[in-house]
N, C-alpha and C positions, 0 to 999 in steps of 0.2 A: 503494499500500500503505499502509496506515495504521501512525504512528510509533510506535506500540508493539511492533509486531512489527518495524520496522526495526534497532531497536536491539540487543534479544537476538539476533539473526541475524546482526549486524554483530560482536558481541563471541564468537560461534560461529566466525566465519570467522577471526578474529583467533586464538583459541584455538589454531585448526589450521595456521595459517602458522607461528605459533611452536615447535609440535611438531615440524611438517615441517623448520624452521630447524636445530634440534638435531640431528634425525636425520641432516641435511645435514652439519652437525657432526663428528659421529661417524663419517659413511662416510667424509670427508676424512681425519680424524685418523688410520683403520684403513690407509688407501691411502696416507698420508706417513710413517705410524711402523710399521704392520704391528701396531699394538696399540690395543685400544680403552681412553682413560682413562678413568677413573671420572668421571662428570658427576652434580653436586648443586646445582639452581639455578642450569644455566649454566654453572657454574665447574668446570674442571678441579681435583680435588682436586690431582692430580699437580702443580702448580703452586703449592700450597700449602704454605709451610714452617711448622712446629709450634717455636718458641722455647722451651724450659724453661729458666728462667732460676731458676739457683742461687744467687743472693748473696743475703746477709741484707737483712733491711728497709730497714735503715739503712746500707747500703753504697753510696753514690751515688758517679759519676765526672762529669767534665765535661768537656762536648762541645761545641765553638762557641759558647763563653762559657757555656753554660747547663749546671746540675746537673740529670742524669739516671742512669735505673737502668741497667744493663750490658742488661740484658733488652731493656729501650726502645730503645736504642742499637743492640742488635744486630739487631732487628728491622726498624729503620727502614733498618739498610743495604742488606737485600735487598728492602724495598719500592723504595731506590732503583733495584736490579736489576731489578725490574720482577717480581715474585714478589708474590703475596699472602702474609701474615703472620697466626699468632695466638699469642698469650703464655700462656704457663702459670707457676706459679710454688709449688710444691711446698712451698717454705720456710714460704710464709702458710698453705696449706691444704694438708695431706697427702695428698689426692685429686686435686690438680689436674694431671692429666695427661693428656695431649692422649687422645682415643678413637680405637680402630683402624678405619679407614677412613675418617676426617676429613683427612687429610694425606699429604701425598706427599714430606717430608723432613723430617728432624729437624735441630735444633742445638742441643747440650748445652752451657749455658753457662759462664763465669765464675763465680770465687767468691772472695773471701778465707778460706772455708774451707779446712779439709784433709779429705778422705775417707779419714783414718786417725787412729788414735788416740782422742783424749778427744773431737776435735769427730765424729768418725763415732758414737761410744756414745751422744753427747747429742742427735744427731739424725735420729729414726727414719726421715724422710723419703728419708735416702740411701739405704736399704736397699731404699725399695720405686722409688726413683730406679734404681740397680741391677737388680731385677728387670724394671724397663720395658725399659732397656735391654737386657738378655737377649731379652726378646720382641721387642722391635723390629730388631735386629740383621740384618740381609741380607734386612728384607722391604723397606724403604724406604731412599735415600740419607740416612746420619748423618753430622754432624761434630761432633768433641766440639773446645772452646775453652779452654786450661790447664784449669781445673779438671774442665771435661768430659772434657777428652782424657785426663785421671788416671782419670774417675770410668769409662769406659768401658774403661780398662785394669784397674781394680778389679773391675769387673763380672765381668772375664776371669782371675780371681786371679793379678794381677799386683800386685806388694806397692808399695804409695807409701812414699817416702823423703824425709825430709827434709835440704838440704842442709848441708852443715859438714864439718869445720869451716873448710877453707880458703875455700868458697865459703857465702855464709851467703844473699844474695839476690839473683836475677838479673833484671835492670831495666833500662829504656831500649834502645838498639837494639844487639845483638850478632849478631856473624856466624853463618851457619849454611850449613851446606852440604849438598847433595841427594848421596844414594848413586844407586848407579846403577838401584835402582828406581824410585827419587824421579825421576832425570831422564826416568823412560818413563811416569808416574803424571800421569793427567788431570788431577787437582788441581792439578799445579805446571807443569801448559800453558805455554808462552811465559815462562817463568820461566829467571834466570841459574841456575848451579850453585852460586855462591855469592851469599848476599846477607844484608842486615841485617835482623832481624825484632826486632820490638817486644814487649820482654818486662815482666812483673812476678807471680814466683811465687817462693816457699821451697821448695816441692815437688816431685820429679821422680820418674819411673819409669826403672831402670838397664836394662829390655829391653822390647821389645815385646810383646804377648801371643801366646799360642802360635798357631801357624800365620798370624801376622801378619807384615808387611813392614815394615821400617824405611825409614823413605822420607827423613829428615832428623835430622841430627845437629849438635851443636855442638862446633867444637876445641878451646873453652875448659872443657867441665865433660863429665859423664860421662851428661847427661840426655840420653834420648830426645827429640827435639824432634818427630817426626811419623812416623806410622805409618799403615798399611791392614791393615785386618781383611777378608777377603772381598772381595766384588765392592763392596762401596758404604758402608764403615764408614772414616772418617777419626779419628785424632787431631791435634792440634795444639798444643804446648805455649807456641807466642807467642797474640798477641793483634793479630790483623788487623782486628778490629774495633774497636780503640782507636784514636784518634789521639794523635799525641806530646804535645799538648796534655793529653789525659787521662792519661797516667802522671806528667806532669810535674807536672800537680795531686796528686795520689795522692801523691806524694814529699814533694812541699812541705807536704801535710798533716800526713805522719807524719815529719819533719823531725827532731825531736825523739828520738823512737824510733830512729831509723835511723842517726843520725851515730856513735853508739858502734859500730855492727855494720859500717857501708860506708862508701866513699867517696860523699856524695852527691853532692856538685859535680862529680865524676867521671862519674855516671851523667847528671845533668843535661845535662852536655857532649852527650852522645851525642844529645839531643834536638833537637838542631838541625838533623838533618838535612832538607832540602826535597822531595827527591824518592825516595819509599820504592815498592818492588816486594813486599812481604811481604802485600801487602791485595789482589792479584792474584787469589789463590787462592777471596777471597770472589766474585768472576766466574767461576773456574773450576766453584765449584761449584755455584753458580745455575745455569750452562752443563747439567753433570752432571744435575742435577735436572729443565730442561726436557727432556732426551735421553733420560731413564729411561722 
């Protein structure tokens, strides 16, 4: 047979085999999980996490000796856990939100901003964020971290408050306790009932969203440190995505501003913890996403 006929035939058979392979993959997913995952270009969308970054353009953190963005660090954590990630930053572009059907889970990230008062008035993207949260809630697994924890709650009409006067700023490692509901929740699987969590925040919520369950509390302050809303939405006040180095750098950079209000050395002393368990939630959330 002439070569000019062989080459086109080769590509036809190749494409047929690729399609058969994808059909076989979908069939196996049905047999294994009882459901069909969305397949786009051969990638299962359910294993893609969309990270919505909420920090200001000029608010970096330090991780592993490098200055990074919070959204970049968060995405990297989930890449290390075997998930595909995409990053969005509505602070820079008010329309930069994930498109429906293109992601299998959501992370609403941290920020130095507050989702109440003047910050809420001056940042219209926050209102779009809350609309996006309400549209996405219950459709895919969602996890809010620190500011994201507060944003999900605020979208569900929970008022966000500023610490004071006895507590001004919660930072470093602080003890937290799982509630009875928290001990049974898959987000805290294999975690002890009391553990040290890594914090950096001025704002808090005093109760969980309506119809939500409080999962995590702190014995030293009134803040709800973790909650679950519905089947697949969680909020965490602490930072499992940060390292002790990150918080040490943040506090050191702002030491002159903080010293008049908090005991900076006492906070820094908590950051000597060598082995932490609070970040196990990231692995647990990744497992939840993969099993959804």
